[in-house]
N, C-alpha and C positions, 0 to 999 in steps of 0.2 A: 915346545910346539914347532920351533924351526926345524928340529931334527925330524919330527914326524912329517912335516910338509915336504922336506927334501928327500924323504925315503919312499914316499908313495909314488905309484906309477901315474896317477891322474894329475893333471895340471891344476894348480890353485892360482887364482888371480884376484887382484883388487884393482879397480879402475875408478877414476873420478867421474863426475856427472857428464863430462865431455867425452868420455870413453878412452882416456889416456891411462896407460899402465902406471900404477903407483907402487905396486908390490906383486910379486909372482914367485913361484918356485921353479926349480930347474926343469921339472917335467913340462911346464908350460913353455919354457924357452925351447926345449928340445922339440916339442910338438910343432912349433912354428919355424924352427931352424935358425933363429936369431941368437946372437950373443946377449948376455944380460945387459951390457952397456947399450946395445942397439934397441932393446925392448923397453928399457926404463923411460917412461914419458911418451912412448910410441902410441899413436892413436889406433884404435881397433879397426878403423876404416881402411887402414893400410893393407890389411891382409884379407879384405873382403871385396868381392865385386859389387857393382852397384845394386843388383837385385837382392843379393844376400844382405847387404848393409841396410837396405830399406826395411827388410823383413825383421832383422834383429833389432833395429832401432825402434820399430813399432812395439816389439815385445818389451824392451827396456823402458820405453815411455809408459807403457801400461803398468810395469812393475813400479816405476816411480810414482805414478798416479794412485795406485791402489795399495801398494805395499805388499801385495801377494807374491811370494817367491815364484820364480820360474823353475819348475821341477825338471823338465826335459825339453830342450830346444835343439833341434838338429840344424847344423849349419856347415857350409863348405868354406874352408879357409885356404888361402893361397900362401904356401910356405915361401921363404926367402928365395929358394932355388926355382920357384915357379910351379912346383908340383902342388897338387891339391890334396887336402886331407879332410875327411869328414869327421866333425866333432859333435858330441852331444854335451850341451852345457846346462848347468844350473846356475841360478843367480838369486841373490837377496840384497836388500838395501843395507848400506852402512850408514849409521846415523851418528851425529855428534852428541855431546852430553845433554844438549837441549832437545834431542830427538829429531833434529832437522836432517833430512837426507843429504849426504855429502858424497855418495858414491855407491859402488856395487862390489860384491864379492861373490865368488862361486867356484865351481869345479868344472874342469874340461876333461872329457874322455874321448880318446881317439877311437872311433867306430868304423874306420876305413875298411878293416877286414870284414866286419859284419855287412857293410854296405855292398862290398864286392860279392859276398856270398849271396845276398839278397838279389843282386842284379843277375848273377849266374843262375840262381834258382828261377827267377822270372823268365829269363831267356830259355831255360830248359822247359819250363811249363808251357811257354808259348810254342816251342818247337813241337812238343808232344801233343799239344792241343791241335796244332795244325795237322799233324799226322793223323790223329783220330778223326778229325772232321773231314779229311779227304779220303778216308778209307771207304770202300764199297761195303765192307762188312760192318755190322752194327756192334758197337762196344757199349757195355752197360755195367752198372754197379748197383747192387741191391743190399738192403740191410737184412737182418735175420728174419724179419717179418715178411720179406719179399717185396718191400716198397722200393721203388726206383729212386736212387739218390744221385745218380749221374749217368749220362748216356751221350753218345755223339749224334751228329746229324743223320747218319745212316739209319739209326734206330727210329728216328722220327719218320723218315721216308718209308721204312718197312711197315710201321704200325699205322701211319696215316693220321696221327694225332698231333696237336700242337705241343710244343715243349712244356708250356704251362699245364696242359692237361695230363701230361705223362709224369712230370716231376712229383714224386711222392705217391704215385698210384701203385697199387698192388698188382702183381702179375696176373692174379685171378680175373682182373677186370677185362683182360684181353683174350680170354679163352673160355671154352665150355668146361663143364664140370669134369669130364673125362680127362681132358688135357691138363686141367689144373691139378688133378690128383697125380698125373704122371710127372708133372714138374715138381710137385711136393716131394715125391719119392726121390727124384734126381738130386734135389738140393739137400734133402735130409741125409742122403747117403754121403754127399760131399762133406756135410757138417760132422757126421759121426766118424768118418774115416780120415778126414783131412786131405783126401786124395782128389785130384781133378776129375770132373766128369767130362768125357770126350765124345764129341760127335753124337749128341743126344738129339733125337728128332721129336718134334711135337707140332701141333697146329695152333695158330692164333687166329683171332678174328679182328680185322682192321676196323677202323672207325666207320668206313663206308659199308661194312658188312661182309666184305670179301674175305675168304679164308686163305691163309698162306701157310705153307709148310716151312719150318725153320730147322736148321741144323745148328746146334749150340754146343760150345765147349766152355765149361765154367770151372772155376777154382775158388777156394776159400780166400776171403779178404781178412787180413789180420791186423791188429793194432801193434804198437811198439813192444808190448809184452808178449806177443805171440798168440793172444786170444783171438779166436775167430769172431769177427763182428759183422760179417756179411759175405757177399759173393761178388765176383767180377767175371766177365766172360765175353765171348765173341759169338754173334749170331749171324748166320748166312741164310738168305732166302733161297730155298731149293725147290720152290713150287714147280717151276718149269721142268 
């Protein structure tokens, strides 16, 4: 078992009820950047800031009180060199022969790479959402039935409906029968060929009853396997 613990990439730890290390593998020491001698007996509060310590302490008190293992708890740890590492930990009770809780044991996994990717993705989404919402042109996404699944603020201004009214609404709601048939042919052709439909013109009816002419370019929206699951496009008001 010692060989297994020393060969896995995840950290394994055992701490007493006060949070002091009583046993750990090499991966746990590498994760925090301390030597084995420095870590043995070290309290977990040493590598946590005040806010993180309060949150993890509450989780371990609940574990002690209920006996229900912690499956996945994210926490930020401060390494010996001052750098921060994001860990995902699990924990369960250690009991003595009489069943009395005497400590905790669990697994530590370094998820710093994943957290950096999540932060980068969040920043990217924020950037592109800002671009979409500041565009004069309307951006939209539809499912295969023609129901609106996503759109920017410009689409709301063009159609004159509230966001709640438009989300999930079918394109036929906003046009007469003739233009609805024209749109169906446009999107059906995109679906069958997989090719974009460029600069297609049709007329919509705003919520206030006014008619507006739009010029739309659309292309198929695909899932990870390449299957067409809807459409996305840009619409420009060309009424004037």
